[in-house]
N, C-alpha and C positions, 0 to 999 in steps of 0.2 A: 663467668663471674658468679660468686656465691651471693645469694639474696640474704639481706639482713632480716633477722626475725623481728616481728613486732613485739612490744612489751607483753601482750596477751599470749603470744606463742612461747616466749621465754618463760613466763610463769607456768604455762601448761606443761612445758618440758620439765621444769624444776619439780612440779607437783608429781608428774609421772615418775621421775627418778626417786623422789622421796617415797612414793607409794611402793615401788619395787624394793627399795632398801628396807622398808618396814615389813613387807611380806617376807623377805629373806631372813630378816632378823627374828621373826616369830617362828620360823621353821627350824625344826631340830635336825641333827645330823642324820637320823634314821630316814626321815622323809627325803633328804637329799640323796642318800645312798640308794633308796628304792627307785627314785626317778632316774638317776644315772644308770642303774642296772637295767631298767626297762628300756632306756634309750639305746644302750649298748646292744641289748638283746634284739630289739626291733631293727637296729641298724645292720646287724649281721644277718638276721633272718629275712628281712624284706628290703627290697630296693628303695622303697619310699614308705613313709608313714606319717601320721598326723597325731595331734593331741587326742583325737577320738580313739585311736588304737591304744594309746597309753592309758587313758581313763578307764578303759575296759578291764585292764589288768592291775591297776593300782588301787590301794585302799583310799578312802576319802582323805585328801590332803588339805592342809590349811588353804583357805580361799586364795586363789590366784597363784599358788606356788608353781604349778606345772608350767604356766606361761613364763614365769620368771626364770625357771630352770632352763627352759628351751631357749629363751633369749640369752641367757648367760653362756650356754654352749655354742650358740650361733656367734656371739661376740668373740668367744675364744677360738673360733675357727674349727670347731669339732663337728658341727653339723652345718648344712647349707640348704637354702631354700631351693626347691625344684622349679619354682615358677608357677606351680599349680596351687589351686585353692579348692577346698571342699566345704560343704555346710557343716557346722558344728552339730554334734548330737547331744550336747549338754543343754538341758532344758532352760536354764536361766539365760542362755545366749540367744534364744529364739532363732537358732539356725544361722547365725551370722557366719560369714566365710572365715575359715582358718587356713593356715599354711600347711603345705605338704613338704616334708623334710627328707633328707638323706644324710648319711654320714659323709663328711668330707674325707679326703685321703688321709689327713692327719687323724681324724676321728676313727676311721677304719683301722688304722694301724694300732691305735690305743685299744679299741674294742677287741681286736684279735689278740693282743698281748694279754688282755684281761680274761680271755676265754679260758675256762678250766682245761687243763691238759687231758687228752683222752688217754685212758689206761691202756697200756700195751696189751695186745691180745695174747 
């Protein structure tokens, strides 16, 4: 049986969704494109990756967008949680634990389709 949320939990969830919506609304298409390309690249090149890996190759993004993009791709079923956690290397997070991800089968198929074709030798 599903537990009912308390009023405080409902307000926190609504505030979280509003915050994510605000972050995404402030982000331009170029930032979205860069994050998605980095995720497709890491998904094909590495079995597993985290936001730490992505931050190392991405320019400074609007605050919080990387997490919002990862959450969106997870919700769409394109990436999946591995069950592993690692400490964040981002200074403001003070090393809190972040998820390790991999492409889902659906995401792998999309990433492979987006891969540039190799020139014939």
